[in-house]
N, C-alpha and C positions, 0 to 999 in steps of 0.2 A: 445575478446567477454565477455559481462557481463553474469554472471550466473543469472538465474530467477528461483524461486521456487514457487510452489503453497502452499497457506496457507488458512485456514479458517479465515473468517472475524473476528471472535472472538479473533484471535491471533494477529492482528494488533495493533501496538503501534505508538504514535507520533514519527516522525523521519524516519519511514518506507518509502520507495520509491516504489510506484506502477508502473507497466508498463502494457501498452495496447498492442493489436496485432500489432500495427504499431510502436511500440518502443518509444512512447512518455511516459514521466516520470511524475509522480505527487507525491510530497512530502506530507505525512500524517501530518496534524498539530493537529488533535484532534479526539478522538475515544470516543463514549458514547453510552450507551444503550438508545434506544427509543422504549418503548412498547416491543414487541417481537423481533425487529430488532436492528440493530447497525448503528448508523449515523456515517460516516466518512467524516471529513472535510479535505481539501487539497488545495495545491497551485500549479499551473503549473509552468513551467520553465520561462515563461514571466511574472509571478507574479499574475495572475488571480486566484481568489479564487473559490472553487466549493465544491459540497457535493454530497454524495448519501447515501441511506439506503439500507442495504443488510440484508438477514437472517444471524444468526450467523454462520451456517454451509456452508454458500456459499464460493466458491473458488475464490481467488484473486491471482493475479501475483505479486510477491515482488521480487525487485532487491536484490541480495545477496552481501553484501560488500565482496570485494576480501580479501582473507586471505594472510597473509605473510608466506611464507615457509622458514624456516631456513635450510640451506644447512649443 
């Protein structure tokens, strides 16, 4: 199972993978300030582009890359 963490929108970076409540994944391609908000541009698994604007303190679900554990 993939681990998901909550982050504030202001902490997003290009390359992060967002996960919605139905487990669909969206790769962040660009993050920029727009007035008081933050515009997040992304692509879906099938290549469709999309975007949303959120408050900097808004919570988003981000897929955490699995860490390798040395034995």
